[in-house]
C-alpha positions, -999 to 999 in steps of 0.1 A, spaced: -624 -100 87 -591 -120 86 -562 -104 105 -525 -113 104 -506 -107 136 -469 -106 138 -451 -112 171 -416 -119 185 -405 -145 210 -374 -141 232 -360 -152 265 -370 -182 286 -403 -185 268 -383 -199 238 -385 -233 257 -423 -233 255 -436 -256 228 -459 -247 199 -491 -261 215 -485 -241 246 -480 -210 226 -513 -216 209 -530 -220 243 -514 -188 255 -528 -168 226 -562 -183 231 -562 -171 267 -546 -137 257 -575 -132 232 -600 -137 259 -582 -115 284 -578 -87 258 -615 -86 249 -607 -87 212 -638 -96 192 -625 -129 178 -648 -153 159 -655 -189 170 -663 -220 151 -698 -235 154 -709 -268 169 -709 -283 203 -672 -274 210 -665 -239 195 -630 -227 194 -613 -195 183 -606 -192 146 -568 -190 147 -539 -205 127 -502 -201 129 -474 -200 103 -445 -224 105 -442 -236 141 -409 -225 158 -387 -252 173 -382 -254 210 -352 -234 221 -353 -210 191 -360 -173 194 -378 -152 168 -384 -117 155 -408 -128 128 -437 -151 140 -472 -149 125 -507 -160 132 -540 -154 114 -572 -148 133 -608 -142 122 -624 -111 139 -660 -100 139 -648 -64 144 -618 -42 154 -613 -6 162 -578 -3 146 -546 -23 141 -530 -3 169 -558 -12 193 -553 -49 186 -515 -47 191 -519 -27 223 -546 -50 238 -527 -81 231 -494 -66 245 -513 -57 277 -525 -93 280 -491 -108 270 -463 -121 291 -426 -113 292 -409 -126 261 -438 -124 237 -444 -90 220 -470 -82 194 -454 -62 166 -482 -55 141 -517 -64 129 -529 -62 93 -563 -68 77 -558 -94 50 -576 -94 16 -604 -119 12 -583 -140 -12 -553 -143 10 -540 -178 18 -537 -187 55 -504 -182 73 -493 -218 74 -500 -225 37 -483 -193 26 -449 -200 42 -422 -205 16 -389 -195 33 -374 -183 66 -343 -163 75 -322 -173 105 -292 -160 124 -270 -185 141 -248 -171 169 -221 -190 188 -219 -191 226 -188 -176 242 -159 -201 240 -179 -226 219 -175 -211 184 -153 -225 156 -116 -218 155 -115 -215 117 -122 -183 97 -156 -193 83 -154 -168 55 -124 -188 41 -147 -219 36 -181 -203 28 -177 -200 -10 -165 -236 -15 -192 -249 8 -220 -230 -8 -209 -238 -44 -214 -275 -38 -240 -292 -60 -250 -314 -31 -250 -309 7 -261 -343 21 -275 -349 56 -288 -381 72 -324 -377 81 -350 -399 96 -381 -400 74 -414 -420 74 -396 -444 51 -366 -448 75 -331 -433 76 -323 -416 43 -297 -392 29 -312 -359 18 -297 -332 -3 -305 -299 13 -285 -277 -11 -315 -267 -33 -333 -254 -3 -305 -231 9 -313 -198 -9 -287 -177 8 -258 -182 32 -235 -155 46 -210 -151 74 -219 -119 94 -203 -103 125 -227 -120 148 -224 -155 132 -241 -170 102 -271 -157 84 -292 -180 61 -323 -180 40 -338 -215 37 -368 -234 25 -395 -234 52 -424 -248 32 -443 -278 43 -428 -298 14 -391 -290 19 -387 -275 54 -349 -272 63 -338 -269 99 -311 -242 103 -292 -266 126 -287 -290 96 -271 -262 76 -248 -250 104 -237 -285 114 -228 -295 78 -210 -262 73 -190 -267 105 -181 -303 94 -170 -289 60 -147 -265 79 -133 -294 99 -148 -282 132 -162 -305 159 -183 -281 180 -191 -289 216 -227 -295 227 -250 -264 227 -225 -244 208 -249 -221 190 -282 -202 194 -307 -197 166 -330 -168 160 -356 -167 132 -354 -132 118 -383 -134 94 -408 -157 77 -415 -153 40 -441 -160 13 -433 -163 -23 -447 -137 -46 -429 -152 -76 -428 -187 -90 -410 -219 -78 -384 -214 -106 -381 -177 -100 -390 -169 -64 -396 -134 -50 -396 -137 -12 -415 -112 9 -424 -111 46 -457 -126 55 -470 -92 65 -461 -77 31 -498 -83 22 -528 -67 39 -534 -32 52 -532 -14 85 -566 -3 98 -563 32 113 
């Protein structure tokens, strides 16, 4: 059976890269005794895939991975076993059995929601709400980006689905698909430039709040969390 596991990542472990997170979960699966399936051949490995990799230095409340299990007692048992085998900063939040026709986590990612918080004494001096409407109403928001074809100007405006100023900073919903992945730092840096702000280095912290799939169409998206499909085994 295919199981989607949701977890959070906070604290110093945010500086651990994606490959090391993968290795951690491989070891945690072995320590927990969960009945995970392996590939065949001379070098078998656990059948495990992750949704959109999280950048180094970012925290998250909505990370996902899919695993193939031979058997499981219940969703709660998987969560409890993995949390017992986990480390400080990584907490397992849920485990859902996916339907047979479900796409894998990485291929399913369509968007992600982020909160950007400013460090004490390093935030903007302007009132961001005064600039938000004019910034968001632009037809083009251009950034300079290094691509496989060299340095290019890229319009990120179509991939910014929502942008709001909140008490803790800036909240945004952006494209996180493999075809149009937008880094939240691009959005906040262009917004601050629009406001006439020149922020100091390491001025803000980014938290991924949730990762979404699209239950609608490209022209009329209906975003829902990756764990909105599947069922809890009790």
